[in-house]
C-alpha angles and dihedrals in degrees: 000000000000121000127210137166129241084236092061119112117250132187127212138175109220129223119221088268090049090053089051090051091049093048090049088053091051091048092051095056109106111223124206117193090345095307130099112264093233121053093219091061094063094092093052102051122122090248093059104033110068125147115258124236090280093052097256125140114209123207141135117284093244090052090051092051091047094050101039104022095096091047095051099085090060102123097198106042125043116208094211127057108254087353089274127151117185119209122217135020 
């Protein structure tokens, strides 16, 4: 059995639905004086979370769960391409 931490970095390629979920997350962040209201949200703002040249978004596992967890039971649309999450950098 492999072990990993919820603080490990993960990479995902998002489907169109996944991009909608991420954009809705970004739109829901309350900004005060140009900064996210909550410190822990800093790493998951639109400004800092762009897809890399291969189309992967990188974030911590707990951030991924917080953003996409409520969208995961959706039976029709998957949020991740091929339902794949890569662990590590």
